[in-house]
Residue, then its C-alpha position, 0 to 999 in steps of 0.5 A: m500500500t505504501k508503494i502505491k501511495l509513493a508512486a501516486a505522489c511521484l506521479l502528482l509531483s511530475i505533473p508540473a513538468g508538462c508541456m508549454q509553448t510561447l508564441v511571439q508574432a507580429p499582428q499581421p505576419s508576412l511569413a516567408g520560407t519554412p520554419q527553422e528549429v534551434q535547440s536551446t538550453a538554459y542553465l542555473g535557473g535561466q542565468v546562462q542560455r545557449p544559444g543566448f539569442v535567436s537572430a535573423a542572420r539566417c534569413q535572406h535578403g534582409e528579412q526579419l523574424a516574423r514568428v518565434l515559437v518557444r516550445r518545451n515538450f514533456w521530457q524537456g520539462f521533466l528534465g528541468w523539474i528533476t534538476l530543479g531548474m538547473v538545466t531547462p532545454t527548449t526548442v525554438e522555432y522561428t520563421c522569417a518575414n518577407a522583406g520590405e517595410p512593415p505597415l505603419g500603425g501596426g495594421g493593414s489597409r482599411 
């Protein structure tokens, strides 16, 4: 009976290690190309991160980033939970934007 209680407690404690995602995107994105993925890992509770940032350097012809999606699957979250946040891996997916000036005022034509 105690083993069942211990297993249930471990299962309940692992629930916060679930999936998550954060999306950063322009109000009217103008996507170009296929999404690119970069594996990122933060150490020491987020004090050190490798790579430190995602830049538009891989986008062609002066394009900027249109969408950035940061995802963490169950196993990445579980590793962060087991290490008490000392190692937290994530997957960063980014998509480039079409080259050109963005519309003024953050909107399109009316």
